C-alpha positions in Angstrom: 17.7 28.4 35.1 17.2 25.1 37.1 20.2 23.0 37.3 18.8 20.7 39.9 17.9 17.8 37.4 21.5 17.9 36.2 22.6 17.3 39.9 19.9 14.5 40.3 21.3 12.8 37.2 24.9 13.0 38.5 23.8 11.7 41.9 22.1 8.6 40.2 25.2 8.0 38.2 27.4 8.1 41.4 25.1 5.5 43.1 25.2 3.2 40.1 28.9 3.7 39.7 29.7 2.7 43.2 27.1 -0.1 43.3 28.7 -1.7 40.4 32.4 -1.0 41.0 32.8 -1.7 44.9 36.2 -3.2 45.8 36.1 -6.5 47.3 39.4 -6.5 49.3 38.2 -6.8 52.9 40.4 -9.5 54.7 38.3 -12.1 56.8 38.3 -11.1 60.5 40.2 -7.8 59.9 38.6 -5.4 62.4 40.7 -2.5 60.9 39.2 -3.1 57.3 35.7 -3.6 58.9 36.2 -0.1 60.6 37.3 1.5 57.3 34.3 0.2 55.5 31.9 1.2 58.2 33.4 4.7 58.3 33.0 5.0 54.6 29.6 3.6 54.5 28.4 5.8 57.3 30.0 8.8 55.5 28.5 7.7 52.4 25.0 7.3 53.9 25.3 10.7 55.6 26.2 12.4 52.5 23.5 10.5 50.5 20.8 11.3 52.8 21.8 15.1 52.7 22.1 15.1 49.0 18.7 13.6 48.8 17.2 16.1 51.2 18.7 18.8 49.1 17.5 17.4 45.8 14.0 16.9 47.2 13.8 20.5 48.6 16.7 22.6 47.3 15.6 25.5 49.6 15.9 23.3 52.7 19.7 24.0 53.3 20.3 26.9 51.0 22.5 29.7 52.3 20.6 32.3 50.5 16.9 32.2 49.5 17.7 33.3 45.9 20.1 31.1 43.9 22.9 33.0 42.2 23.4 31.4 38.7 27.2 31.9 38.6 27.7 30.0 41.7 25.4 27.4 40.4 27.3 27.0 37.2 30.7 27.1 39.0 29.3 24.2 41.1 28.0 22.3 38.0 31.4 22.6 36.4 33.2 21.2 39.6 30.6 18.4 39.8 31.2 17.4 36.2 34.9 17.6 36.3 35.0 15.5 39.7 32.7 12.9 38.1 34.8 12.7 35.0 38.1 12.3 37.0 36.5 9.6 39.2 35.3 7.8 36.0 38.5 8.2 34.2 40.6 6.9 37.2 38.5 3.9 38.0 38.6 2.8 34.3 42.2 3.1 34.3 42.8 1.2 37.5 40.4 -1.6 36.3 40.6 -4.6 38.5 43.3 -2.9 40.9 40.7 -0.9 42.7 41.0 -1.7 46.4 39.6 -0.7 49.8 40.6 2.9 50.5 43.9 3.0 52.4 45.2 -0.4 50.9 46.6 -2.0 47.8 45.5 -5.3 46.2 47.6 -8.1 47.1 47.8 -9.2 43.5 48.4 -5.8 42.0 51.6 -6.4 39.8 52.6 -2.9 38.9 52.2 0.6 39.8 49.5 2.4 37.7 50.9 5.8 36.4 48.8 6.4 33.4 45.7 8.3 32.6 44.7 10.7 35.5 47.6 9.2 37.5 50.0 11.2 35.4 48.7 14.4 37.0 47.6 13.2 40.6 48.6 10.1 42.6 45.0 10.2 44.1 42.5 11.1 41.3 39.6 9.2 42.7 39.9 11.1 46.0 40.4 14.3 44.1 37.5 13.9 41.8 35.2 12.8 44.9 35.9 16.0 46.7 35.5 18.2 43.7 32.1 16.4 43.0 31.0 17.1 46.6 32.2 20.7 46.6 30.4 21.2 43.3 27.3 19.7 44.4 27.0 21.9 47.6 28.1 25.0 45.5 25.5 24.3 43.0 22.8 24.0 45.7 24.4 26.8 47.6 24.0 24.9 50.7 25.6 25.4 54.0 26.5 21.8 54.1 29.6 22.8 52.3 31.1 23.1 55.7 30.6 19.6 56.8 32.9 18.6 53.9 35.9 19.8 56.0 36.1 16.8 58.3 35.5 14.6 55.1 38.5 16.2 53.5 40.6 15.8 56.4 39.6 12.2 56.9 40.3 11.6 53.1 43.9 13.0 53.8 44.6 10.3 56.4 43.2 7.6 54.3 45.5 8.8 51.4 48.6 8.8 53.7 47.7 5.3 54.8 47.4 4.1 51.1 50.6 5.8 50.2 52.5 3.9 52.9 51.1 0.5 51.6 52.1 1.6 48.0 55.6 2.4 49.2 55.9 -1.0 51.1 54.7 -2.9 48.0 56.5 -1.0 45.2 59.6 0.6 47.0 61.8 2.8 44.9 59.4 2.8 41.9 56.8 4.4 44.0 59.3 6.8 45.5 60.2 7.9 42.0 56.6 8.2 41.1 56.0 10.3 44.1 58.9 12.6 43.1 57.2 13.3 39.7 53.5 13.4 40.4 51.8 15.5 43.0 49.5 14.0 45.8 46.5 16.1 44.8 46.6 18.1 41.8 
C-alpha cells in the first residue's frame, strides 16, 4: 500500500494554507520580530526541503528498508488529525492570527471556542502532530530532528501566553485554569 501520494497532497495543502494565511503583524524596525520570522522561515525551509526530499525518494531517509504498514497508517492518522486541528483553529481565529509569540494589537477578545475549548495552542499542537505523522508515515529518522522544533515551539508558546496574560489579564488566567496548554 503506497501512502506517499496522500502525504504529498497534505504537503501541498500546508504550503497553500500558509501561503494564503500568513500573519502580517511584524512591527517596523522590530529586530525581535525579524528574528522570529527568520527563525520560523529557516525552520520552515529546512522542514520543507527534508519533506520534499522524502517525497521524491522515500527510501532516502527511511529507518528500515521495508515500510511497515501499521506505522504508515498511524502516521497518516496523526498527519490528518494535525492538519484538521490547524485548519479548524485558523478558521476559528479568523483575522486574529498573529506572529507566533505575540497577540494582535486590535484583538478585542480572547478566543475560547472551537479547538480552543480543548487546547490553548491548537495550531502548534496540530503542527507538531502533522510533522510527527509525516515522519512516522515515511518511517524516517528525521523524526529525531523534531525534538529541537518541539522545544523551540514550547518557548514561543510561553512568550505568547505572557502576551495574552498582559492583554487579557484575569480572563486569560481563568481560561488557563480551565484549558490545558497542549492537549
